[in-house]
N, C-alpha and C positions, 0 to 999 in steps of 0.2 A: 503494496501499498504504499501512498505516491505519499511524504511530509515534507513540510516546508524545514529548512532548518531555523534552529530560534532567530537569530537575526533578521530576515527574513518576513518571521513571528512579527518580533517585534518593532515595524518599521511598516510593517499595513497597521497595531495599532496604534502606528504616530501616527501617523496619514487621520486613521476615524477620529482620533481623540481628538485633531485638529476639525476635522470636519462637525463629530457631536457639538464640542467645548462654544466649536464659532453659533453655528444653529440655535442653541437653545438658554447662548447668554448664564446669568445663576437666579434669573425667578422660573424660570422655564417648569413645566411639570404635568406631569404624566399622575389622577386618581391625583388629586393635591398631595405627592411624591417631590418634590424639587430635580430635578438634573441632575442639577450640585453641589447635593446637598452628597445623591449616591455618588457621584466621581472622589469626592470628598472622603467616603467609609474608605468606596476598592483597591484606595489609592495609598490613604494612610493605615489602614491593614497590611496590603504587600513591601509597604511600607518598613510598616512593622517587622514584619516579617522579617526582614533583610536584618535588624537593629536584633533579631533576636537570636540571631545565627553570629552577631559582629568577637564577640566577649569569648563568651568559650575557641571558636576557632582562630579565631588572632593567639591564648594563649598558647593553645593547643598546638601549632605549626609552626611559634618560634622555636614551643622548648625542642618539639621535635628534632628543630632543623637546627639549632646551636646544639641540641645534643648529639649530632648524625652527622659534625662538621671536628666535630672529638679534638683536636691540637686546638692545644693553642693558641699556637703561630696559622695553622690552619683559619680558627673567628681573627684573625687580624684582621687577613690578608679577604679576604672575603670582610670584610667591613669598616677596610678604606675603603676597598675599593667602591666600595655602595658610596660612602661620602660621598666620596670623588664624585662621580658619578654624580650624583648632587648638586650639589654645591653648584658642579660645572652649568647643571640646566638652568638652571633654576638663574643665574647669573646672566647664561645666554640670553632665556626669557624677559628677563627684565630689561637688560641694554637690547631684543629688540620694541621691548612697549616703550625704552624713550626715547627710541629712534624715528618709528614713527609716529606720536604724539610728536613732538619739533617739528619735523616736516608735513604732518596737518593739522597743524594747528589748532583743535575745533572747537578752544574756548572760548577763539577769534572768530567773528562771524562777520565780516566788511567791518574790519579792521579796528574793532571795536568790541572789549569782551564783552563775552556773553551773559552773562548775569543777571541783566534789565532782562532779556527776549528772553531768557529761557524758568526768571522763574524758581521759586526755590517752591518744594515739594508740599503735599495739606502732610503729609508721614510728618512735616520737622521733627516739629515736638516729640513727635517715642522716641523715633532716631536719637534723637538729642542724649531722652533722660538718661536711651541705653549705653550710649558712649561714652556719655558725661562724665571727667573725674580722672577718662583715661588718660597714659602717658606711658612715657616712653620707664618709668619705674614696673608698670603693668610686665618688658623680661624680665623682670625676676621673678615675676610672679610663677610666665612658661621654664622653666625653671627647676624653679621651686616643684611645680605637680609631676613634674621626674622622677621626685621620688618619693610615691602619698604616703599617710601616717600608720594607713588602710587599706592596704590593698583590696579589699569586699568592696569599700565604700570606694575605691578607684573604679571597683568592673560595675559598680552599681548606676555611679556617677558618668560612668564611660569616659575619665580622663584612661586615653589613649597613649600617652609621654608613658606617663606609667607605669602604666599597665606593661607599657613593652619592654621595659628600666628590665620589673620584678621581673620578664620571662625571659629578657634576655640572660638576668646570673643567672635564674633557677633551672636554666637551663648551660648552663657552661658547666654551674659547680655540679651540678647532675653525676656529669661523666668525671664527678673525682672523690664520689666513696665506693664504696665499696661491691666489687663485678657485679652481688648478685645485688642488691639493691635498688642500683642505678638500669638492669637488663627487665627487672620488675617496672624501675617507674615508667624505662623506653616502653615496654610493654601499656602500659595505660593509657599512657600521650597520645604516645604512635594511634592507640587503637578511642583514643575520641579522638584525633585529628580523625581518622578515617569513620566513625560516624555522622559529624561533619559537615565533609566532604560529600557523604548522601546526602543529607538534610539539606541541603544546597542547592542535589541536586533536582530536588524534589520540589525544590519552593520554588528556584527558577522554570515549569513547568505554568505556572500558572502566572510567569512576568508579562504575556503582552498583557493581563488583562490588567495586571496589575498599573503599567507604567500608562496603559491608552486613561487610565484614571486621572494618572498623576497628572500628567499631560490636558486632557481634556479639562478638566479646577482650572485646570491655571489658562486655559485658553480662555473657558465661559468666564473666567473670573476680571483679563485685564485686557482680554481680544486684541486683534495680532499689532494696533495702531499702540503700544505701549511705549514703542521708542517713538514714536516720528517724534515731541518735538526735538529729542536726541541725537538726533538725526547726524547726526559727524561723534559723538563721545561714540556712542555704539560701534560706527563702522569702524573709528581710529579702531579700537582694541578689539576689533569683533579682524584685522584684516593682521595686527598679530599677532595675534592668536595661531591662526591661521598662515603666519608664515611659519609658525615655528614650529608648530603641524605639522606644515606638509609639506615645508623646507628641512627646516634645524635637525627634525627627532627622525627623517628621513634618511639623515647625509649622514646620520651615526652611526644607522645602524648596517649604514651598507662600508661604509666605509672601513673603524670599529667593530664591531662587530660583525662583518663580510655576511650580511645576511639581507637576502633580495624586499625595500620597505614590501611591499605593497602585500607581500604573503609572509608581514605579521600582521598591516592590514586588515587583509581576511581574517590571517586569526580569533583575531582582541572585535572585530565589530559583535560580537547581544557583546559584553564588556562597555563599550565603546557607546554602544545608545542606552546601556543600561543607564550610566551612568548620568550621558544628557538632561534623559526622564528624568531621575530622581536627587539631578546636582547634591551628589554624595559622593564621594572617594570609597569611607568605611566605610558604607549600605554595598558599593558594587564591589568589598573586597574579596566577597568570597566567590561570587562568576571571572572575576581577571583572575583571583588562581587558579580558578578550572579553566580560564580562554591558556593560559601560558602554557600549564602542565598539560593540557588533555592537547588541543590546536594548539601550541609554536613545540614544545615534545620538549618543552624546561626541566630537567630536574627536583623534586617534591627539597631539596637540601635550601638547592642555590631559592625559591620560592617562596620557600617558606621564613623564608629567611629575610628577603627584601621588599620584598607587597608590603606586609602589612606591616615593616618598618617606612614605607616610599608612603602610602599610602596614609601617615600621619605625620612625616615631617619635610614628603617632598613636592612641593606648590607649585610649578613650574609655571598655571597657568595663572595662578592668586598674587601671586609674587610679579605677573605683566601684571593683570587688573588693573593691581597697589600703582604702578606704580603710575600704569595710563592715568588712571581718576587723580590720584592728587593731583599728577602735573593739566588735565584738565583744568579741575578744580583748583586751581594760581591760575591760570592761562581765565577761565570764567571772573579770574575778580579780579583783573586784568596788574600781576606780578610775577613783572621779571621774575627768572632763577634762574642764580651765578653755577655758574663751573657746582664751587662751592656744594653751593644747596643744591643739585642736582645727582650730588654724587650721594646728597643725606642722601634726596630719596633710593637713592640706589644701595645706599646700606643700610635703613629701616627695613626694605620691601624684602628683603635676604630676610633675616634676621626677623622677623613677624612673619613670617611668611612660616619658620619650622614648626615653629607654635601656633600654628591661623588655627590650624580641627582643637585647639583645646580650648581658648579665649571664647566668653560668650562673645553673641553678637558674629561670628564669626569675621569674615573679612570688614567688615564695616567695623571694630576694632579696630581691623589695621593700618587703616586707612588715617582713623583720629590718629590715632597713634603719629604718622604721618606729617598728617597736616601740622598737628604742636608741635610738631622738630624742626617744621619751617615756616611755624606766625601764622595758620586761618586758621578764623575757626569755624567749630565744631557745626554746627549753622548747611556749610557747605556741603556734605554728606546727603542734603536734602536732593541737590542736583542731580543728584543721579541716581536717587531708588527708581523710577523708573522703567529705568532700558535692566539693570541689575537681576532682577531675575532674570530674565533669559540672555543676560549672559554670565550667571552662575550656568547657567546648566554650562554654557558650551566652552567655562572655566573646568571644569568640575574636566572636562570630555577630554584633555589637554590634563589635568592631572596626572591621569586614571592612563595615559594612553604616553608619559613620561612613564611611568613606574613603570610601569611590565616592558619597554623601551629597554629600560635598566636593565630586568634581568635578564631580559635574548641578552643581553653585550660581557653584561658580569660571568653569566652561565658559558654564556660561547671566548669569553679570553679565558674561565679557570681552563677553560681542556673537552666539551660539556662536547657528548657524539650525538645528531639526526637531533640539530633542536630548530627549529622549520627546513627540514630536511634535509640539514645542509653536515656533512662529513666534520671531526671536531680539527680545533684551528690549532694545530705545531707547536706546540709550548718549549720555552723555554728554559736550561734547564738553567 
């Protein structure tokens, strides 16, 4: 019996969601039941199912991955390669965003700052309340969250940085105890990981339905014209994300990973479409791991370490967006930023993107930190709210794709065979 592949099912669901959301809006009803409420229920149920998987999947995958690596030197090499890749791609993304926003100057319309023409969003007060008082000192909090006082509380509240740090320690020191105990512990966590992947497979069967609900709700609530008043900013951010997604990352796959980028796009299609629909790297993590291991052929040893870490600290799309947003706001307010101030934006975007997932209000707070650093009012965040939701979907896809590219590249550079159908690269002694 003919069956459509998952990414085609998701794509069809996306198209149907746009049509359904456009036709129904927020008020249309059927026998007294609002379509909008139905979309919300379906989307929330699917998103909750994905979030349910995150903590046990991340903990078990990291512990198994680290324990499987073995020696401290092997762990150190993998860790260094992973962090080097994440820092490099994030910096590339920020510089691309900076170049595009300086070239296009979306905050300047007909030679004048766009503040008066655009106007502030109606939700400015609400946004300011969320981010008020946030500043550079909050960066300290990011690093403090790496060492949670209560690991159960960290798991309950989704504090992924602390959870990852604990899992890294647990997996590393699990190999340092007596062999009898170590073997039992390894079998337990390996079994847990296998169960979580089975549950993930089952949940993803409902992905097209869940994604339909999520996207239909957004379209019904905002309409397709949400970004019209801010078209120049929207397309500047979108162009920068596209350059990173379609040029930089594929080139890294080709020249460093020595693989065909098109094969990787095909392998990651379900995860990318899910990331676009959910706007959450963490929620997409189960499917990302499945695509990388089953479709791209990367070993669990590599993916279980690189991907959970990347879903938390590697935010290429977010870092790029923060830079573009800060520069756009500065232009809209008529602020001339020199080299030093632009370097400050680059540095702050790089640092805040590392822990953005753990900060309340996500990238909005990170942008607030950057604005405070260059002396702009928090109210300016209201300028970008109208298009933030759509761009959030796009930058999440970039985040997920960058994580997957890193996993493939690191797998190739460490001598894995069969990644995207390629023979292992020769290793230097």
